[in-house]
MILO-742016 format. One line per field, with one value per residue (C-alpha): x, y, z; residue in one letter; residue number from 1. Coordinates in steps of 0.2 Angstrom, whole numbers, plus 5000, padded with zeros to 4 digits. Example, Ala and Ser with C-alpha at 12.3 -4.5 7.8 and 13.67 -1.06 7.14 Angstrom:
! residues 2
xx: c(5062_5068)
yy: c(4978_4995)
zz: c(5039_5036)
rest: c(A_S)
nr: c(1_2)
! end
This chain:
! residues 468
xx: c(5038_5052_5064_5055_5039_5047_5054_5037_5029_5027_5037_5026_5031_5035_5021_5016_5014_5032_5038_5027_5033_5052_5047_5039_5054_5065_5053_5051_5066_5079_5082_5073_5089_5098_5098_5107_5124_5129_5113_5109_5092_5092_5082_5080_5080_5062_5058_5069_5059_5043_5048_5053_5036_5029_5040_5035_5016_5018_5026_5014_4999_5006_5004_4991_5001_5008_4992_4990_4972_4965_4948_4938_4942_4937_4954_4963_4953_4955_4974_4974_4965_4976_4992_4985_4982_5000_5006_4997_5002_5020_5020_5012_5023_5039_5034_5035_5050_5056_5073_5085_5083_5065_5065_5076_5065_5050_5058_5063_5045_5037_5048_5042_5024_5028_5033_5018_5007_5017_5015_4996_4994_5005_4995_4978_4982_4997_4991_4982_4972_4966_4979_4993_4985_4985_5003_5007_4998_5007_5023_5017_5013_5030_5039_5030_5034_5052_5051_5042_5056_5069_5058_5057_5076_5077_5064_5069_5088_5092_5100_5098_5100_5098_5115_5123_5113_5126_5124_5137_5131_5120_5123_5115_5102_5096_5084_5098_5096_5080_5085_5076_5076_5069_5062_5045_5041_5057_5053_5061_5050_5057_5055_5060_5067_5056_5060_5052_5042_5026_5027_5031_5017_5004_5011_5009_4991_4988_4996_4988_4971_4979_4988_4972_4963_4976_4974_4955_4956_4969_4957_4942_4952_4958_4976_4989_4984_4996_5010_4999_4993_5011_5014_4999_5005_5022_5015_5004_5019_5028_5013_5015_5034_5031_5022_5012_4995_4993_4994_4981_4969_4972_4969_4953_4946_4950_4944_4927_4925_4930_4918_4904_4906_4912_4900_4897_4908_4923_4920_4920_4936_4944_4940_4946_4962_4965_4962_4975_4987_4986_4990_5005_5011_5009_5022_5033_5035_5030_5024_5020_5001_5001_5011_4998_4984_4993_4996_4977_4972_4984_4981_4974_4991_5003_5016_5016_4997_4998_5012_5002_4987_4995_5001_4984_4983_5000_4996_4980_4990_5002_4987_4979_4994_4990_4974_4972_4989_4999_5017_5024_5027_5039_5044_5039_5053_5057_5075_5069_5050_5039_5035_5017_5013_4997_4997_4981_4989_5005_4996_4985_5001_5011_4997_4982_4965_4968_4981_4971_4955_4965_4974_4957_4949_4961_4960_4941_4940_4950_4938_4922_4928_4934_4916_4908_4918_4912_4894_4896_4904_4896_4914_4916_4935_4933_4920_4932_4946_4936_4931_4949_4956_4943_4947_4966_4963_4954_4970_4980_4964_4965_4984_4986_4978_4992_5008_5014_5011_5016_5033_5036_5038_5035_5018_5013_5019_5008_4993_4995_4997_4981_4971_4978_4973_4955_4955_4962_4949_4935_4943_4943_4925_4919_4926_4918_4902_4904_4908_4893_4882_4889_4886_4869_4864_4865_4849_4854_4871_4868_4867_4883_4892_4886_4891_4909_4910_4904_4917_4931_4926_4926_4943_4950_4942_4950_4967_4966_4961_4974_4988_4982)
yy: c(5158_5162_5150_5152_5146_5131_5127_5128_5117_5099_5086_5073_5056_5044_5032_5019_5032_5038_5020_5017_5033_5028_5012_5021_5032_5017_5008_5021_5032_5018_5008_4992_4982_4987_4973_4972_4964_4950_4942_4924_4930_4944_4956_4975_4988_4990_4972_4971_4987_4978_4964_4976_4984_4966_4964_4981_4977_4960_4969_4983_4970_4964_4980_4993_5009_5009_5016_5002_4997_4981_4973_4967_4974_4966_4970_4962_4946_4945_4947_4934_4922_4925_4923_4906_4900_4905_4896_4880_4881_4884_4870_4857_4861_4861_4845_4837_4835_4852_4854_4864_4880_4880_4877_4892_4902_4896_4901_4918_4921_4917_4930_4943_4939_4940_4958_4962_4956_4965_4981_4980_4976_4992_5003_4996_4996_5008_5024_5034_5047_5053_5066_5054_5043_5058_5060_5042_5045_5061_5051_5038_5052_5061_5045_5041_5058_5056_5039_5048_5062_5048_5041_5058_5059_5041_5045_5062_5063_5044_5047_5034_5041_5024_5019_5032_5029_5018_5016_5007_4991_4988_4977_4974_4960_4949_4962_4971_4958_4966_4983_4999_5006_4996_5000_4999_5007_5017_5025_5022_5012_5018_5011_5025_5018_5002_4985_4986_4998_4988_4989_5008_5011_5001_5009_5027_5023_5018_5034_5046_5046_5048_5064_5070_5067_5077_5091_5091_5089_5104_5115_5111_5115_5131_5125_5126_5113_5117_5106_5091_5095_5096_5079_5072_5079_5072_5055_5055_5059_5045_5033_5039_5036_5018_5015_5001_4995_4989_5006_5013_4999_5001_5019_5017_5005_5017_5032_5023_5021_5039_5046_5036_5043_5061_5076_5083_5098_5087_5076_5091_5098_5081_5078_5095_5093_5076_5084_5097_5084_5074_5090_5094_5076_5078_5093_5085_5068_5068_5050_5045_5047_5038_5023_5021_5021_5008_4997_4996_4997_4982_4972_4957_4956_4961_4948_4951_4948_4932_4927_4930_4920_4905_4898_4895_4877_4873_4883_4872_4856_4862_4867_4850_4842_4851_4861_4865_4870_4872_4867_4880_4899_4906_4889_4894_4906_4911_4904_4887_4887_4895_4913_4917_4936_4933_4933_4923_4909_4910_4910_4895_4885_4891_4892_4883_4889_4893_4906_4914_4916_4923_4936_4941_4941_4953_4966_4963_4966_4982_4989_4984_4992_5008_5009_5005_5020_5031_5026_5029_5045_5063_5071_5074_5072_5056_5050_5055_5046_5030_5031_5034_5019_5008_5014_5012_4994_4990_4992_4977_4967_4972_4972_4954_4948_4957_4953_4944_4958_4949_4946_4965_4971_4989_4989_4974_4984_4999_4987_4980_4997_5004_4989_4993_5011_5006_4996_5011_5023_5011_5011_5030_5031_5019_5029_5045_5036_5030_5047_5055_5041_5045_5064_5061_5051_5067_5076_5093_5102_5102_5083_5082_5094_5084_5068_5074_5081_5064_5055_5067_5064_5046_5046_5057_5045_5030_5039_5043_5025_5018_5029_5025)
zz: c(5081_5094_5101_5118_5110_5103_5120_5127_5114_5121_5111_5102_5107_5093_5089_5077_5063_5066_5063_5048_5040_5043_5034_5019_5017_5016_5005_4991_4992_4992_4976_4977_4971_4988_5001_5018_5016_5028_5029_5023_5016_5003_5014_5010_5023_5021_5024_5040_5046_5042_5053_5067_5066_5069_5085_5091_5088_5098_5112_5113_5113_5130_5139_5141_5141_5123_5115_5103_5099_5105_5102_5087_5069_5053_5045_5059_5058_5039_5041_5055_5044_5029_5040_5047_5029_5024_5039_5035_5017_5022_5035_5023_5008_5018_5027_5010_4999_4991_4982_4992_4980_4981_5000_5003_4992_5002_5018_5011_5004_5021_5030_5017_5021_5039_5036_5026_5040_5053_5042_5041_5060_5064_5053_5058_5077_5080_5073_5086_5076_5059_5060_5062_5048_5037_5042_5035_5019_5016_5018_5006_4993_4996_4994_4978_4971_4974_4965_4950_4950_4948_4934_4926_4926_4918_4905_4899_4902_4902_4919_4932_4949_4958_4951_4962_4978_4986_5005_5016_5023_5008_4992_4976_4976_4962_4958_4949_4935_4930_4923_4929_4911_4897_4879_4872_4855_4854_4871_4888_4901_4918_4936_4947_4963_4961_4954_4937_4926_4928_4947_4946_4935_4946_4961_4953_4949_4967_4974_4962_4970_4988_4981_4974_4991_5000_4988_4990_5009_5011_5001_5011_5027_5020_5020_5006_4993_4979_4985_4984_4966_4961_4969_4960_4943_4946_4950_4935_4924_4932_4928_4910_4909_4915_4898_4906_4901_4919_4926_4914_4917_4936_4936_4925_4938_4952_4942_4939_4958_4962_4948_4955_4972_4969_4967_4949_4952_4957_4942_4930_4938_4937_4919_4914_4924_4915_4898_4902_4908_4892_4882_4893_4891_4872_4873_4886_4878_4860_4854_4872_4870_4853_4861_4874_4861_4850_4866_4868_4849_4845_4860_4851_4842_4856_4859_4878_4880_4869_4880_4896_4890_4881_4898_4906_4902_4908_4925_4926_4925_4939_4949_4948_4956_4973_4972_4990_4997_4981_4979_4991_4994_4981_4974_4956_4950_4933_4931_4934_4929_4916_4920_4924_4921_4931_4950_4951_4941_4951_4967_4962_4958_4973_4987_4979_4982_5000_4995_4982_4992_5007_4995_4987_5005_5013_4998_4998_5016_5015_5001_5011_5027_5018_5010_5027_5034_5020_5024_5043_5043_5041_5038_5020_5021_5030_5017_5003_5011_5013_4994_4990_4999_4991_4974_4977_4983_4967_4957_4964_4961_4943_4942_4949_4932_4922_4931_4946_4959_4975_4968_4969_4987_4984_4978_4989_5004_4999_4996_5014_5021_5013_5020_5037_5034_5031_5048_5057_5049_5055_5072_5072_5066_5079_5093_5086_5085_5103_5109_5101_5109_5126_5124_5117_5133_5143_5141_5149_5150_5169_5169_5159_5172_5187_5179_5175_5193_5200_5189_5195_5213_5211_5203_5217_5230_5222_5221_5240_5244_5234_5242_5260)
rest: c(M_T_P_A_D_L_A_Q_R_P_L_R_R_A_D_G_A_T_L_V_C_F_F_V_V_V_L_L_M_L_P_A_R_L_A_V_A_G_L_P_L_S_L_T_P_A_E_I_M_A_L_L_L_G_L_V_W_V_C_A_Q_M_I_S_T_A_G_V_A_K_G_G_N_P_V_R_T_A_I_F_V_Y_G_M_L_L_L_A_I_Y_G_Y_T_T_Y_L_Y_L_P_S_D_E_L_N_L_S_D_H_T_F_V_L_Y_A_G_Y_V_S_L_L_L_M_V_C_D_G_I_G_S_R_E_R_L_D_F_V_L_K_A_V_V_I_G_G_T_F_A_A_I_V_A_L_L_Q_F_R_L_D_F_D_L_T_K_Y_M_Q_I_P_G_L_R_H_S_S_V_E_E_V_P_T_V_I_S_R_S_D_L_R_R_V_A_G_T_L_G_H_P_I_E_F_G_A_L_S_A_M_L_L_P_L_A_A_H_L_G_F_Q_A_R_S_R_G_Q_A_A_T_R_W_W_I_C_A_A_I_I_A_A_G_L_M_F_S_V_S_R_T_A_V_L_G_L_A_G_A_G_L_I_L_L_L_G_W_S_N_R_R_R_I_V_T_I_G_A_F_V_M_F_L_G_F_M_K_V_L_A_P_G_L_I_G_T_F_Y_N_L_F_A_G_A_G_E_D_S_S_I_I_Y_R_T_H_D_Y_P_F_A_M_R_E_F_D_K_S_P_I_F_G_R_G_L_G_T_W_Y_P_F_K_H_Q_V_F_D_N_Q_Y_L_L_S_L_V_E_T_G_L_L_G_V_L_G_F_V_G_V_I_G_C_G_I_V_V_A_L_W_V_R_R_L_S_S_D_P_N_V_R_N_L_G_L_T_I_A_A_C_L_V_I_P_L_L_G_A_A_T_F_D_L_L_S_F_P_G_I_T_S_V_M_F_L_L_V_G_A_A_G_A_L_L_R_F_E_R_Q_D_Q_A_D_K_L_L_L_S_S_F_Q_E_P_A_D_L_S_R_S_L_I_A_L_T_G_N_G_Q_G_S_A_R_S_G_S_S)
nr: c(1_2_3_4_5_6_7_8_9_10_11_12_13_14_15_16_17_18_19_20_21_22_23_24_25_26_27_28_29_30_31_32_33_34_35_36_37_38_39_40_41_42_43_44_45_46_47_48_49_50_51_52_53_54_55_56_57_58_59_60_61_62_63_64_65_66_67_68_69_70_71_72_73_74_75_76_77_78_79_80_81_82_83_84_85_86_87_88_89_90_91_92_93_94_95_96_97_98_99_100_101_102_103_104_105_106_107_108_109_110_111_112_113_114_115_116_117_118_119_120_121_122_123_124_125_126_127_128_129_130_131_132_133_134_135_136_137_138_139_140_141_142_143_144_145_146_147_148_149_150_151_152_153_154_155_156_157_158_159_160_161_162_163_164_165_166_167_168_169_170_171_172_173_174_175_176_177_178_179_180_181_182_183_184_185_186_187_188_189_190_191_192_193_194_195_196_197_198_199_200_201_202_203_204_205_206_207_208_209_210_211_212_213_214_215_216_217_218_219_220_221_222_223_224_225_226_227_228_229_230_231_232_233_234_235_236_237_238_239_240_241_242_243_244_245_246_247_248_249_250_251_252_253_254_255_256_257_258_259_260_261_262_263_264_265_266_267_268_269_270_271_272_273_274_275_276_277_278_279_280_281_282_283_284_285_286_287_288_289_290_291_292_293_294_295_296_297_298_299_300_301_302_303_304_305_306_307_308_309_310_311_312_313_314_315_316_317_318_319_320_321_322_323_324_325_326_327_328_329_330_331_332_333_334_335_336_337_338_339_340_341_342_343_344_345_346_347_348_349_350_351_352_353_354_355_356_357_358_359_360_361_362_363_364_365_366_367_368_369_370_371_372_373_374_375_376_377_378_379_380_381_382_383_384_385_386_387_388_389_390_391_392_393_394_395_396_397_398_399_400_401_402_403_404_405_406_407_408_409_410_411_412_413_414_415_416_417_418_419_420_421_422_423_424_425_426_427_428_429_430_431_432_433_434_435_436_437_438_439_440_441_442_443_444_445_446_447_448_449_450_451_452_453_454_455_456_457_458_459_460_461_462_463_464_465_466_467_468)
! end
């Protein structure tokens, strides 16, 4: 392509997809421990970017020329209900007495949730087409691949690149107290650019189906698919390097959904690729496959599982003190209270029944909407994307039972992003259905031509009358 051709090409205007991609890059490529210096709250660049997305969404809703969607959407309704529940919980619990440390944490957590809601709304309403949605999903996969490459360096070379990623204006937050590389069964558990190996493993499990979808989609369109298969392989390796049961359980749940919806040929190809991958990992990291086997074979005697289950009675006693609204967002923190490695228990204590129902409801709405799009669409790529998003959202539902998922902004942000993607996908499919219905209403091509001429004439007449 010559410079003259580039000069003649129309410049693409930045839109909601552009802003979301900037957010994804900041979220997944910067170390999770870096926060913006000089702020009273410990906020990362990604969290501030999410709040800015909310401000842009609000401003765009006030005008009709910004290209932001309006009108009914089940995902928008679900996040509105969840946001109102969180606001009610925050108002009720802060109205009562809270110690100053817990009050500060409640304020901080509410700001984080405002960012998650903003991110979902921008993805749901601010992305203008399926091509732009694909652009966002590609950015997510590339960001996850970068995090997995960092994890590969941590696992194989014991080299933590995040220690050298110092950026002016950013400081280390309290996340630094949790190491990014810890040990399990004489192996290094790594977190990449995320905050903890469990978070990194669960996030890798969520991104692996997306990378596979992009590979299948590129192949069906006659485009280069090798790069996406390379990304899928790197993300899968990163999942293994996390040495996390949560990641394997989540991937198993997502894989079950995908295998049920895929064709027989795709199932056979995927199972074959999985077996080859395990053989490659056997060579790359001797002892890793055996460690995973022992994690599940000895689960009944594993101290981490025993620790997760012995605190159920204690959590129920705390829940009984305020079963509806809980004790407050973010007020149950590990340096003061007993740790709950279970998001459902933690949410029951902090936000009561309302918070748990809202959390499950948002994810459930995303799954239902994604499967709904799969049923409505006749495009195989759209159908596969709907199935993929539904499978990815099963992972946080399962993972929330094994660790405090909402305490980790990385995987929480991607979860809300995918729920918003389901809403955007439904909006695109509805528009396609409406366009098809409009075209089918014309019986003859001549009728369509006459109608278009009439519409054009009316528009010109309106313009002339307006100018006079």
